[in-house]
N, C-alpha and C positions, 0 to 999 in steps of 0.2 A: 238110818237117818240120811237125808240128802246133804250132800256137800255143796256149800255155796262158795263160788269162786270170788275172788276179789274183783274190784271194778277194773274193767278193761278200758283203755283209753278209746273213747268214741271219736271216730273221724267223721267229718261232714262228707256227705257224698259229693262227688264231682258233678259240676254242672254239665248238662247235655248241650253241647254247642252245635248240634246238627241243624236245629231250626233257626239258629242265629243268622246263618248265611241267607236263608230264605227270606227272613224279615228284612235284611239289609237290601237285597235285590228288589224286593217288593217296594220299599221306600224309594230306591233309586229310579225304578221305572215310573212310579207315581210322579216324582218331581220332574222327570224328563218329559212326561206327557203334558203336564199343566204349565210348564214354563214356556214363555214366548221369547224368542230371540229378538234383539234389537235389529231392525232392518238396516238402518244407516246411522252414522254419527252426525250430529248437528254441527255445522261449521259456521252458521249464521245466528245472530242474536235475534230472537223474536219475542216481542211483547204483543200478545194477541189482543185485538180490539174487542170491546164489549158490544153486545147486541141484545136486543130485547126479544126478537123472534128467532129462536134457535130450535133446531131439530136434531135429535141424536141419530147418527147413522146406525142402521141395523147390521149390515154385513161389512165390517171393516177390512176383511180380507180382500175385497174387491176395490180398495181405495189405493191410489198411487199419489204420493205427496210431492208437491212442489213447494219448497221452502224459500221465502224471500225475506231478506233482512240484511243488516250490516254485518260484515264478517266479524268473527270473534276477536277480542283484543289480543294483541301480541303478534305472533307469527302470521296469522291470517290477515290482519289489518296491514301489516307491512307489505304483504304480497298483493293484496287486492284493493287496498284503500279503505275509505270509510263510507263510500256510497253503497246503496243497497245492491245486493247481488242475488242471483238465482242459484239455488242448490238443487240439483237433480240427483237422487240417490246419494252417493258419497263423493260428489265432486261439484265444485263451483262451475257453472255453465253460463252460456249466453242464451239469449232468446232464440237464436237460430238453431240451437240444439234441441229444442222442444219437440219438433216432428220426429226425430230419431228416438227420443225418449218415449213418446207416445207409442210408436210402433213396437219398441222393445217391451214395453209394459203390457200391451195388449197381446202380443204374440207369446208372452210368458204364461198366460192364463190358459185354462182348459177351454176348448171350443165352445162349450155351453155357457161359460161365464163371460166370454168376450163382450157381448152386448151390454153387460151390466157394469163394466169397469167405470169407476168414477175418479176424476182427477180433483184432488183437494189442493187449493191454494192456501197455504199457511203463511200469511204475510205479517210483517211488523206493522204496527199502527202508524209509524212515521214514514212508511214507504210511499213514494210518490205514485199517484194513480196512473200516470203515463206508463210506468213499467208494468203495472197490473193489467192495463188495457192491452199492451203489447203481448203479454203472456196469454190473455184470453183470445186475442186474435190468432195467435199461432196454434192454440188448442183447437179453435174452430176450423182453421185451414187444414189441420191434421185429422179432422173427423171426430174429435173428442168433444161431444156436446154436453156430456154430463159433468158439470163443474160444481164444486162445493167449496165454500169459503169457511175456514175455521174461525171461530169467534168464541169468546167467553160469555157466559150468561150475565147480562147486566140488568139493572133495574130501570123501569119506566120513569120518566121525569114528569 
């Protein structure tokens, strides 16, 4: 007759951790490729005006932003006051700085994309039109003729 041995303690097999690192790196690369980095911090307050006729931009990578609005409350208002200011990239600037900004933005692009660079004016709805006109004039003098105005979609009255 066969002999039966008593129950041995059964251990659970160890998990194979070899593929775990592959999965982690795959997720890491996935999130690195789909994430977009913020280009600049906003130092001015902007309440975008509403418009009825709006068009969505197709290629946002060719857009350079000019932000116009009152400086943020606190340290920025102490330094720059409460009047509307121009923000180019990460600094508060003057209208006279726009030609240098246009040149640097165009030269930072690939040669094939340079004719398609668009400058977007994102202005607060309470900004005076004189400042916007000065910005437009400096853009024209710099050879930047593609100008886009940011607006929120509004309803027709």
